[in-house]
N, C-alpha and C positions, 0 to 999 in steps of 0.2 A: 715340699712345695705342693700347693693345692692348685689345680687347674679348674677354672670355671668356664666350661664350654657352653655358651648360650647362642643359639642359632639366630641368624639375622631375621628369620621369619617371626621370631618371638619378639625381638627388640624393635623392629621397624614400626609396628603399630603403636607400641607404647611411646616411642619417641615422637612419632607424628601426632599422637593425641596430646602430648605435653606441649609441643610446638604450637599446635592450633589453639590450645587453651591460652597459652601465653600471648599469642597474637590477638586473640579476641579480647583478652583483658587489656592489652596495650592500646587497642582501638576503642576502648570505652565500654566493652561488653556487647552482647548480642543485640540488645535494643538500640544501642548507639549506632552499630553497624547498619542495622535495618533502616534506621532513620536517615543515615547518610546516603544509603542506596536510593531510598524513595526521594529524597531531596534532589539527588543527582538526576534521577529520571524526570522529575518535574521541571528542572532547570535546563537540561541539555537541549540545545537548539539543533534541529535537524532540517535537512533539505527535503525536497519533494519525494525523495526515495526512502525517507525515514532514517537515513544515515547521518551521524553527527556532522555539523557544518559550522563554519565560523561566521557566516553572514548574520548580522544582527537582526535582519528583518524576517528571518526564518521562524517557523513555529517551534514551540517546545515539543519534545517527543510525545508527551501526553496529548497535546492539541492535535498533532499529526495523526496519532493512533486513533483518536476519537473521530476525526474527519474521515480517515481511511475506512474505519469500520462502518460509519454511517453511509458513506458513499457506496460501499459494497452492498449494504442492506437495501438501499434505495434502488440500485441497479437491478438487484434480484427481484424486487417487487415490481418494478416497471417491466422487466423482461417477462415475468409471469403474466402480468396484465395484457401485454402485447400478444403473447401466445394464446391467451384465452379469448381475446377479442380480434384475432387475426382476420377472421372472416368478415366481421363488421368493418374493420379498417380497410380491407381490400375493396369491399362494396362501396364505401364512401369515396375512396380514391378514384375508382372507376367512374362513379357518378360525376365527380368533379372534372375528370378528364374528358368526359363526353360533352360537357357544356363548354362553349367557347371562352367564357369568362374564367371558368375553373382551370382550363388548360393554359390560358394566358398567365394566370396567377402562379401556377406550378412552374411554367417556363421562366417567369421573372424570378421566382425564388431560387431556382437552380442557377440561373445566370448570375444573380447577385451574390449568391453563396460562393460560387466558383471564383468570381472576380475578387471578392473580399479575401478569400483564402489565398489566391495567388499574389495578392499585394502584401500579405504578411509572410515574410521570409521564414519566420519561426515555425509556422504550421503548414507550409506548403509541401505537399507530397503528391506527386503525379505518377501514376502507374498505368502502363498499357500492357495488357497481357493478351497474347494470341494463342488460341488453342485450335488444334485440328478439328474439322467438322466431323461430328459423330454421325454415322449412318444408321 
């Protein structure tokens, strides 16, 4: 009797390779699999967090990703501009606050903004923080 001792380390990669090849062939080949994945990404609807959702009015993953990336880019550009122009912005605000009309407009904007925010239960957040006085 002849004994064929073949280690698992040698057999596993061969078997895995054949199984993967058979699965790929059964699914229509590599190109078909890639087409299905791309189609799924383009059709999958996601919520505001980018996770799959069943609501029909949500965006597709592609639309969400595009909006998310554009939003990040715009925020970065605006933040950079604000940092560069911080001195000019402070000067303009101080100038407006010194005039009675400017101070009145700023106060009105703050009051209207606070009032509108408090009327909308979805966006209302009110925090009061108290810190010890630094000497």
